[in-house]
VEXDREN-2710 file (C-alpha; in Angstrom, 1 decimal):
% VEXDREN-2710
k/r/px/py/pz
1/MET/3.0/2.3/28.1
2/LYS/5.5/1.4/25.5
3/HIS/4.2/-1.1/23.0
4/ARG/6.2/-3.9/21.5
5/ILE/5.3/-4.5/17.9
6/LEU/5.9/-7.4/15.5
7/GLU/5.8/-6.4/11.9
8/LEU/5.0/-9.3/9.7
9/TYR/5.2/-9.4/5.8
10/SER/7.3/-6.3/6.5
11/GLY/8.2/-5.5/2.9
12/ILE/9.9/-2.2/2.6
13/GLY/8.6/-1.0/6.0
14/GLY/5.4/0.7/5.2
15/MET/3.9/-0.4/8.6
16/HIS/7.0/0.8/10.4
17/CYS/6.6/4.2/8.7
18/ALA/3.0/4.3/9.7
19/TRP/3.8/3.5/13.3
20/ASN/6.4/6.3/13.5
21/GLU/3.9/8.7/11.9
22/SER/1.1/7.8/14.4
23/GLY/3.2/9.1/17.3
24/ILE/2.2/6.2/19.5
25/ASN/4.8/5.1/22.1
26/GLY/6.3/1.8/21.0
27/GLU/9.1/-0.1/19.3
28/ILE/9.1/-2.5/16.3
29/VAL/11.0/-5.3/18.1
30/ALA/11.2/-7.5/15.0
31/ALA/10.2/-7.4/11.3
32/VAL/9.8/-10.5/9.2
33/ASP/9.8/-11.0/5.4
34/ILE/11.1/-13.6/3.0
35/ASN/11.7/-11.1/0.1
36/THR/15.5/-10.5/0.2
37/VAL/15.3/-7.3/-2.1
38/ALA/12.5/-5.8/0.1
39/ASN/14.7/-6.6/3.1
40/GLN/17.6/-4.7/1.7
41/VAL/15.5/-1.6/1.4
42/TYR/14.0/-2.1/4.9
43/HIS/17.4/-2.5/6.5
44/TYR/18.7/0.6/4.6
45/ASN/15.9/2.7/6.2
46/PHE/15.7/1.0/9.6
47/PRO/19.2/-0.4/10.2
48/SER/18.6/-0.9/14.0
49/THR/15.5/-3.0/13.7
50/ASN/15.8/-6.7/14.2
51/LEU/15.0/-7.9/10.6
52/ILE/14.4/-11.6/10.2
53/ASN/14.6/-13.1/6.7
54/ARG/12.3/-16.0/7.2
55/ASN/9.2/-17.7/5.9
56/ILE/6.5/-16.6/8.3
57/GLN/5.1/-20.1/8.2
58/ALA/8.2/-21.3/9.9
59/LEU/7.7/-19.1/13.0
60/SER/6.7/-20.9/16.1
61/VAL/4.5/-19.7/19.0
62/GLN/7.6/-20.0/21.3
63/GLU/9.7/-17.7/19.1
64/ILE/6.9/-15.1/18.9
65/ASN/6.1/-15.2/22.6
66/LYS/9.8/-14.8/23.4
67/LEU/9.6/-11.4/21.7
68/ASN/7.1/-10.3/24.4
69/ILE/5.0/-8.5/21.8
70/ASP/1.6/-6.9/22.4
71/THR/0.9/-5.7/18.8
72/ILE/1.0/-7.3/15.4
73/LEU/1.0/-5.2/12.2
74/MET/0.7/-7.2/9.0
75/SER/-0.1/-7.2/5.3
76/PRO/-0.4/-10.8/4.1
77/PRO/0.0/-11.7/0.4
78/CYS/-2.9/-10.3/-1.6
79/GLN/-2.6/-12.3/-4.8
80/PRO/-5.0/-15.1/-3.7
81/PHE/-7.8/-12.6/-3.6
82/THR/-7.2/-10.8/-6.9
83/ARG/-8.2/-11.4/-10.5
84/ASN/-4.6/-11.9/-11.5
85/GLY/-4.3/-14.5/-8.7
86/LYS/-7.4/-16.2/-10.1
87/TYR/-9.3/-15.7/-6.8
88/LEU/-7.9/-19.1/-5.4
89/ASP/-8.5/-17.9/-1.8
90/GLU/-7.5/-20.5/0.7
91/ASN/-6.5/-22.9/-2.1
92/ASP/-3.6/-20.6/-3.0
93/LEU/-0.3/-21.7/-1.4
94/ARG/0.5/-18.1/-0.7
95/THR/-2.2/-18.1/2.0
96/ASN/-0.4/-20.8/4.0
97/SER/1.7/-18.5/6.2
98/PHE/-1.4/-16.4/7.1
99/LEU/-3.4/-19.5/7.8
100/HIS/-0.5/-20.6/10.1
101/LEU/-0.8/-17.3/12.0
102/ILE/-4.5/-17.7/12.4
103/ASP/-4.0/-21.1/13.9
104/LEU/-1.5/-19.8/16.4
105/LEU/-3.4/-16.6/17.3
106/SER/-4.9/-18.0/20.5
107/GLN/-1.5/-19.0/21.8
108/PHE/0.2/-15.5/21.7
109/GLU/0.4/-14.8/25.4
110/LYS/0.5/-10.9/25.5
111/LEU/-1.1/-10.0/22.1
112/GLN/-3.6/-7.2/22.6
113/TYR/-3.7/-5.3/19.2
114/ILE/-3.8/-6.3/15.6
115/LEU/-3.8/-4.3/12.4
116/MET/-4.1/-6.2/9.1
117/GLU/-4.2/-4.8/5.5
118/ASN/-5.1/-6.6/2.3
119/VAL/-6.6/-6.0/-1.1
120/LYS/-10.2/-5.3/-1.8
121/GLY/-11.7/-8.7/-2.4
122/PHE/-10.3/-10.2/0.8
123/GLU/-13.5/-9.3/2.6
124/CYS/-15.4/-11.8/0.4
125/SER/-12.9/-14.7/1.0
126/THR/-13.0/-17.8/3.1
127/VAL/-9.7/-16.7/4.6
128/ARG/-11.3/-13.6/5.9
129/ASN/-14.1/-15.6/7.5
130/LEU/-11.4/-17.8/9.2
131/PHE/-9.6/-14.8/10.4
132/ILE/-12.7/-13.0/11.8
133/GLY/-13.8/-16.3/13.4
134/LYS/-10.5/-16.6/15.2
135/LEU/-10.7/-13.0/16.4
136/LYS/-14.1/-13.7/17.9
137/GLU/-12.8/-17.0/19.5
138/CYS/-9.9/-15.1/21.1
139/GLN/-12.3/-12.4/22.3
140/PHE/-10.9/-9.5/20.2
141/GLU/-13.2/-6.6/19.4
142/TYR/-12.7/-5.7/15.8
143/GLN/-13.7/-3.3/13.0
144/GLU/-13.3/-3.8/9.3
145/PHE/-12.8/-1.1/6.8
146/LEU/-12.6/-0.5/3.0
147/LEU/-10.6/2.7/2.7
148/CYS/-9.0/4.8/0.0
149/PRO/-6.2/7.3/0.6
150/SER/-8.4/10.0/-0.9
151/SER/-10.6/9.7/2.2
152/VAL/-7.8/11.0/4.4
153/GLY/-6.8/13.9/2.1
154/VAL/-4.3/12.1/-0.2
155/PRO/-4.7/12.5/-4.0
156/ASN/-4.5/8.8/-4.8
157/SER/-6.8/5.9/-5.2
158/ARG/-5.8/2.7/-3.5
159/LEU/-8.9/1.0/-2.1
160/ARG/-7.9/-1.6/0.5
161/TYR/-9.3/-3.8/3.2
162/TYR/-8.2/-3.1/6.8
163/CYS/-9.1/-4.8/10.1
164/ILE/-8.2/-3.3/13.5
165/ALA/-8.7/-5.5/16.5
166/ARG/-8.0/-5.3/20.2
167/LYS/-8.7/-7.0/23.5
168/THR/-10.1/-4.3/25.7
169/ILE/-12.7/-3.6/28.3
170/THR/-13.3/-0.1/27.0
171/LYS/-15.5/0.8/24.1
172/TRP/-14.2/2.2/20.8
173/HIS/-14.4/6.0/20.7
174/PHE/-16.4/5.6/17.5
175/GLU/-19.5/3.6/16.9
176/ASN/-18.4/0.0/16.2
177/LYS/-20.4/-1.5/13.4
178/PRO/-21.0/-5.1/12.3
179/GLU/-20.6/-4.1/8.7
180/ILE/-17.5/-2.9/6.9
181/MET/-17.0/0.8/7.3
182/ASN/-16.1/2.9/4.2
183/SER/-14.8/5.9/6.0
184/LEU/-13.0/6.9/9.2
185/PRO/-14.8/8.8/12.0
186/LYS/-13.1/12.0/11.1
187/ASP/-13.4/14.6/8.2
188/TYR/-10.0/15.0/6.5
189/GLY/-11.3/17.4/3.9
190/ILE/-10.6/17.3/0.2
191/PRO/-7.3/15.8/-1.1
192/TYR/-4.4/18.2/-1.7
193/THR/-3.1/18.8/-5.2
194/LEU/-0.1/17.0/-6.8
195/GLU/1.8/20.2/-7.2
196/ASN/3.9/20.0/-4.0
197/LEU/5.1/16.5/-4.6
198/ILE/6.0/16.8/-8.2
199/GLU/9.8/16.8/-8.7
200/LYS/11.6/19.5/-10.7
201/ASP/14.0/18.7/-13.7
202/VAL/12.9/15.1/-14.0
203/PRO/15.3/13.2/-16.4
204/ASP/14.1/12.3/-19.8
205/LYS/14.3/8.6/-19.0
206/PHE/10.9/9.0/-17.3
207/LEU/9.3/10.2/-20.6
208/ILE/6.9/7.7/-22.1
209/ASN/8.5/6.1/-25.1
210/SER/7.0/5.7/-28.6
211/LYS/6.2/2.1/-28.0
212/LEU/3.9/2.9/-25.1
213/LEU/2.6/6.1/-26.7
214/LYS/1.0/3.9/-29.3
215/ARG/-1.5/3.1/-26.6
216/GLY/-1.9/6.8/-25.6
217/ASN/-5.7/6.5/-25.8
218/ILE/-5.8/4.6/-22.5
219/PHE/-3.5/6.8/-20.3
220/ASP/-4.9/8.3/-17.1
221/ILE/-3.3/11.8/-17.3
222/THR/-2.8/14.0/-14.3
223/TYR/-1.6/17.6/-13.8
224/LYS/-0.1/19.7/-11.0
225/GLU/-3.5/20.9/-10.0
226/SER/-5.0/17.4/-10.0
227/ARG/-6.4/16.1/-6.7
228/ARG/-6.4/12.5/-7.8
229/SER/-4.3/9.8/-9.3
230/CYS/-4.9/6.1/-10.0
231/CYS/-3.6/3.2/-7.9
232/PHE/0.1/2.4/-8.6
233/THR/0.8/-1.3/-9.0
234/LYS/4.0/-3.3/-9.2
235/ALA/3.8/-3.3/-13.0
236/TYR/3.9/0.4/-13.3
237/THR/6.1/1.6/-16.3
238/HIS/6.1/-1.9/-17.6
239/TYR/2.5/-1.8/-18.6
240/VAL/0.3/1.3/-19.1
241/GLU/-3.2/-0.1/-18.6
242/GLY/-4.5/-0.2/-15.0
243/THR/-1.0/0.3/-13.4
244/GLY/-1.1/4.0/-12.4
245/SER/-1.4/7.5/-13.7
246/VAL/1.0/9.5/-15.9
247/TYR/1.9/13.1/-15.6
248/THR/2.3/16.2/-17.8
249/ASP/3.3/19.8/-17.1
250/SER/1.0/20.8/-20.0
251/THR/-2.4/22.3/-19.3
252/PRO/-5.7/20.3/-19.7
253/ASP/-6.5/22.5/-22.7
254/MET/-3.2/21.6/-24.3
255/VAL/-3.8/17.9/-23.7
256/ASP/-7.3/18.2/-25.3
257/LYS/-5.8/20.0/-28.3
258/CYS/-3.1/17.4/-28.8
259/TYR/-5.4/14.5/-28.4
260/LYS/-7.9/16.0/-30.9
261/GLU/-5.0/16.2/-33.3
262/ALA/-3.8/12.7/-32.5
263/ASN/-7.3/11.3/-33.0
264/THR/-7.4/12.5/-36.6
265/PHE/-4.9/9.8/-37.3
266/GLU/-4.9/6.0/-36.8
267/VAL/-4.3/5.1/-33.2
268/GLY/-0.8/3.9/-32.8
269/SER/0.5/5.4/-36.1
270/ASP/3.6/7.5/-36.3
271/LYS/1.6/10.7/-36.7
272/PHE/-0.6/9.7/-33.7
273/ILE/2.6/9.3/-31.6
274/ASP/4.1/12.6/-32.8
275/ALA/1.0/14.5/-31.7
276/LEU/1.2/13.1/-28.2
277/LYS/5.0/13.6/-27.9
278/LYS/4.3/17.4/-27.7
279/LEU/2.8/16.8/-24.2
280/ASN/6.0/15.3/-22.7
281/LEU/3.9/12.7/-20.9
282/ARG/6.0/10.9/-18.3
283/PHE/5.8/8.4/-15.6
284/PHE/5.8/9.4/-11.9
285/THR/9.3/8.9/-10.4
286/PRO/9.7/6.4/-7.6
287/LYS/10.1/9.4/-5.2
288/GLU/6.8/10.8/-6.4
289/VAL/5.0/7.5/-6.0
290/LEU/6.5/7.2/-2.5
291/SER/5.1/10.6/-1.7
292/LEU/1.6/9.5/-3.0
293/MET/1.9/6.5/-0.7
294/THR/2.8/9.0/2.0
295/PHE/6.1/7.7/2.9
296/PRO/8.3/10.1/4.9
297/ILE/10.4/12.6/3.0
298/ASP/13.7/11.1/4.2
299/TYR/12.7/7.5/3.0
300/SER/14.9/6.3/0.2
301/PHE/16.2/3.3/-1.8
302/PRO/19.8/2.1/-1.8
303/ASP/21.7/2.4/-5.0
304/THR/21.8/-1.3/-5.4
305/ILE/18.0/-1.4/-6.1
306/SER/17.1/-1.0/-9.8
307/MET/14.3/1.3/-11.0
308/LYS/12.1/-1.7/-11.9
309/GLN/12.6/-3.1/-8.4
310/CYS/11.7/0.2/-6.9
311/TYR/8.3/0.3/-8.7
312/ARG/7.6/-3.3/-7.9
313/LEU/8.4/-2.9/-4.2
314/ILE/6.3/0.3/-3.8
315/GLY/3.4/-1.2/-5.7
316/ASN/3.3/-4.0/-3.2
317/SER/3.4/-1.7/-0.2
318/ILE/0.8/0.2/1.8
319/ASN/-0.4/3.8/2.1
320/VAL/1.3/5.0/5.2
321/LYS/-1.2/7.8/6.1
322/VAL/-4.2/5.5/6.0
323/VAL/-2.5/3.0/8.3
324/SER/-1.2/5.7/10.7
325/GLU/-4.7/7.1/11.1
326/LEU/-6.1/3.6/11.7
327/LEU/-3.5/3.0/14.4
328/LYS/-4.6/6.2/16.2
329/HIS/-8.2/4.8/16.3
330/LEU/-7.0/1.4/17.3
331/PHE/-5.0/2.7/20.3
332/ASP/-7.3/5.5/21.3
END
């Protein structure tokens, strides 16, 4: 069977990449997003896909049924369920398009499969309760997860909520649980190291400047032998706290030595900064962050997209490996 997939909130095409990686027979018949910059990147990588620049709230049942889809992949806006979004939940206008979809769910004639991704915190929301209630009403079997890429062997932390749902008369091949699952029913082993994804001869523009080195005491530093890195957000390189890890070719011993020297001076002082400059600390490049988000090696950004836009778009995307593994379980 060749599945027909509707990709909603398509962004830069993370779900499309995950579908391709899963190896399941199917076609993304349409992708929908209102972000024109993300759509430029999507079209650059998937030029033959029917890409619709629309507010999802404006989609009608008739339009969606006309696409003859049996699968929806989606990652609705996460801000309503985050601290920065003030946890406004269903009172945040950015939930309106997803609430619109929930209302329409029972009217999609051939819909059999759903995969939805969101931020941790969604599982505690009113919107989640409305979504799960509608799945039950429409007689979908579903399973919720809170998963991190490190659980599938990727050296990155990005804990996210996922829900897979299907209409089926067959049982899941794993034990379906009423509670949220924190791992997939497969052992992926320990994460690989960063060494193979680190680029060579990275330009100096990625070095952390003196202004940011003033806050060098809060960096999360990684090395080529590291099997971990922090979650990359859309503010990466713009802010240093809580936006993602930084990298050095230096050894952990050298880092300890330089920080011991730096900490003999006032934090943020010129001498503090000079001591840390010896480490050549740098940001991960967009290509490296894409690798940590497990995008395919041939994925790229058009030259019209700025560096800042690259980081913002990647920070809003998904981990391809996690979603591809969930798709395999959903369709098994």
